[in-house]
C-alpha positions in Angstrom: -49.5 20.2 -31.8 -52.3 17.9 -32.7 -52.5 14.7 -34.4 -54.4 14.5 -37.5 -57.1 12.2 -36.0 -57.7 15.0 -33.1 -57.6 17.7 -35.9 -60.6 15.8 -37.2 -62.0 15.4 -33.9 -62.1 19.2 -33.6 -63.4 19.8 -36.8 -66.4 17.3 -35.7 -67.0 19.1 -32.8 -66.7 22.6 -34.5 -69.1 21.7 -37.2 -71.5 20.1 -34.6 -71.7 23.3 -32.4 -72.1 25.6 -35.3 -74.8 23.5 -36.8 -77.1 23.4 -33.7 -76.0 26.5 -31.9 -79.1 28.6 -30.9 -77.4 31.0 -28.6 -79.7 29.6 -26.0 -80.4 25.8 -24.9 -78.0 24.5 -27.3 -74.4 26.2 -27.2 -71.6 23.9 -26.9 -71.0 20.4 -28.7 -68.5 18.0 -27.8 -66.9 15.0 -29.8 -65.5 11.7 -28.8 -62.9 9.7 -30.3 -62.9 5.9 -29.5 -59.9 3.5 -29.6 -61.2 2.1 -33.1 -61.4 5.7 -34.5 -65.4 6.1 -34.4 -66.3 9.8 -33.5 -69.5 10.1 -31.0 -71.1 13.5 -31.0 -73.1 15.3 -27.9 -74.8 18.5 -27.5 -75.3 20.7 -24.5 -78.9 20.9 -23.3 -80.0 23.8 -21.3 -83.2 24.0 -19.1 -84.3 25.4 -15.5 -82.5 22.7 -13.2 -79.4 23.0 -15.4 -79.1 20.2 -18.1 -76.3 17.9 -19.3 -73.2 19.5 -20.7 -72.1 18.3 -24.3 -69.6 16.2 -22.9 -72.0 14.4 -20.9 -74.6 14.3 -23.7 -71.5 12.6 -26.0 -70.8 10.2 -23.1 -74.2 8.9 -23.0 -74.1 8.5 -26.6 -71.3 6.4 -26.3 -72.8 4.3 -23.5 -75.7 3.5 -25.6 -74.2 2.7 -29.1 -70.5 1.2 -28.5 -69.6 1.1 -24.8 -67.1 -1.7 -25.5 -65.1 0.9 -27.7 -62.9 2.4 -25.1 -62.9 6.6 -25.2 -59.3 7.5 -26.0 -59.9 11.6 -26.7 -62.3 14.3 -26.4 -62.7 17.7 -27.8 -65.3 20.6 -27.1 -66.4 23.6 -29.1 -68.5 26.7 -28.1 -71.1 27.1 -31.0 -71.4 30.8 -31.3 -67.5 31.4 -31.4 -66.3 28.1 -32.6 -63.6 28.0 -30.2 -62.2 24.9 -28.2 -63.0 25.0 -24.7 -62.1 22.8 -21.7 -64.4 20.7 -20.0 -66.0 21.8 -16.8 -65.2 20.4 -13.5 -68.0 17.8 -13.2 -67.3 16.4 -16.9 -63.5 16.3 -16.1 -64.4 14.0 -13.3 -66.7 12.1 -15.4 -64.0 11.6 -17.8 -61.7 10.6 -15.0 -63.7 8.1 -13.6 -64.0 6.5 -16.9 -60.2 6.6 -17.8 -57.6 9.1 -16.3 -55.6 8.9 -19.5 -58.4 10.2 -21.8 -56.9 12.9 -23.9 -58.6 16.6 -23.7 -58.2 18.8 -26.5 -57.4 22.5 -24.7 -55.9 25.8 -25.9 -53.1 27.6 -24.2 -50.8 30.3 -25.4 -49.0 28.2 -27.9 -52.5 26.8 -29.2 -54.4 23.8 -29.3 -52.8 20.6 -27.5 -54.0 17.5 -26.2 -53.3 16.5 -22.2 -54.7 13.5 -20.4 -57.7 14.4 -18.1 -55.5 13.5 -14.8 -53.6 16.8 -15.5 -57.2 18.9 -16.1 -58.2 17.6 -12.8 -55.3 17.1 -9.9 -56.1 15.9 -6.7 -59.2 14.1 -8.3 -61.6 12.0 -6.2 -60.1 8.7 -7.3 -62.6 5.7 -6.4 -59.9 3.1 -7.4 -57.1 4.8 -5.4 -59.5 4.4 -2.1 -59.5 0.6 -2.8 -55.7 0.3 -3.3 -53.2 -0.1 -0.6 -52.4 3.3 1.0 -48.7 4.5 -0.2 -46.1 5.5 2.1 -43.5 7.8 0.7 -40.0 7.4 2.0 -36.6 9.1 1.6 -34.5 6.7 -0.6 -31.8 7.1 1.9 -34.0 4.9 4.2 -34.2 1.8 1.9 -31.8 -0.3 3.2 -32.9 0.1 6.7 -36.3 -0.8 5.8 -35.2 -3.8 4.0 -33.0 -4.9 7.1 -35.7 -4.2 9.5 -33.9 -1.8 11.4 -36.5 0.7 10.5 -40.1 -0.4 11.1 -41.8 2.9 11.7 -42.4 6.3 10.6 -43.5 9.5 12.2 -45.7 11.8 10.3 -47.6 14.9 10.8 -50.6 15.9 8.8 -50.2 12.7 6.7 -52.9 10.4 7.9 -52.4 6.3 7.6 -54.5 3.5 8.9 -54.1 0.1 9.9 -54.0 -2.3 6.7 -52.2 -3.0 3.4 -49.5 -0.5 2.4 -46.8 0.1 -0.2 -43.8 1.9 0.7 -42.8 4.3 -2.5 -39.3 5.4 -2.6 -38.6 7.8 -5.5 -34.8 8.0 -6.1 -32.9 10.7 -7.5 -32.3 8.6 -10.6 -35.9 8.7 -11.4 -36.2 5.0 -10.3 -39.3 4.3 -8.2 -39.2 1.3 -5.8 -42.2 0.1 -4.3 -42.1 -2.5 -1.1 -45.0 -4.3 0.0 -45.9 -3.5 3.6 -48.5 -3.7 6.3 -49.3 -1.2 8.7 -49.7 -2.6 12.2 -50.5 0.4 14.1 -51.1 4.1 14.3 -50.2 5.9 17.5 -51.1 9.7 18.0 -48.7 11.4 20.2 -47.5 14.9 20.8 -43.9 15.9 19.9 -42.7 16.2 23.3 -44.1 12.9 24.3 -42.1 11.2 21.6 -39.7 8.2 23.2 -36.2 7.0 22.8 -37.5 3.7 21.7 -39.6 5.3 18.9 -36.7 7.2 17.8 -34.8 3.9 17.6 -37.6 2.0 15.7 -37.6 5.1 13.1 -34.0 4.3 12.5 -32.4 7.0 14.7 -29.6 6.5 17.1 -31.4 8.9 19.8 -34.4 10.7 20.5 -32.5 14.1 19.9 -31.6 12.9 16.4 -35.2 12.2 15.7 -36.3 15.8 17.0 -33.5 17.2 14.9 -34.9 15.3 11.7 -38.5 16.4 12.4 -37.5 20.0 13.0 -35.7 20.0 9.7 -38.8 19.0 8.0 -41.2 20.8 9.8 -39.7 24.0 11.0 -42.9 25.5 12.9 -43.3 22.4 14.9 -44.4 23.0 18.5 -44.0 21.0 21.7 -47.7 20.3 21.7 -48.3 19.5 18.1 -49.4 16.2 17.3 -47.6 13.3 15.4 -48.9 10.0 14.2 -46.3 7.1 15.0 -46.7 4.6 12.2 -45.6 1.3 12.4 -45.4 -1.2 9.8 -43.9 -4.6 8.8 -42.7 -5.7 5.2 -44.6 -8.2 3.5 -48.4 -9.1 2.8 -51.2 -9.8 5.1 -52.9 -13.2 5.0 -56.2 -12.0 5.9 -56.1 -13.1 9.3 -54.0 -10.2 10.7 -50.6 -12.2 10.3 -47.8 -10.6 7.7 -46.1 -12.9 5.6 -42.6 -11.5 5.0 -40.9 -11.2 1.8 -38.3 -13.5 0.8 
């Protein structure tokens, strides 16, 4: 169910699409809603190399007229049918790059609804995420051993990490999400069969056999020659000189 402001946005896009549709170069219109309540329109312009979509046209208009008024929502309409259509992949990425929370009006079996562009573009290429500390997801049962220092390692398969700042992320069954600042000190590639007793203990296990049992549970098809990454970490933040300051 849409809000009144989103209904008005759809109406604006529909009117613009119907008024300029020529069944050729101009077939799709887009309407942006800004945080202040302003509506910005755009129109698809086709030509031999392709041409900009209606969404891109609207985004350019927004950048030229009111770039300091953030975009909160977008609606796109096909002129000939006057039906709401979802943004194409390229336009979804453009919107995501501006703000993953921008609401896009789409249609499903229940009718029109608004969803954030992040839901329309799963596994988006996120420039901001590349520059942020890498996330290491951990089982909630490990929290105590991570905090007391008995677990300073995790063994990963097809889950690459690199030396540098990190955040350990623990999603609990209660819904609570705990993050712990950390620093990955080393990543060593080794085969499953070459894992050692010492590595097992650093991972919080009592023995290599116990570690093997855990890995086999998580990865039932794991073979002796399959490669693993032994990821060592310290709790705290890096001071820029390679040293790690422990958290109090």
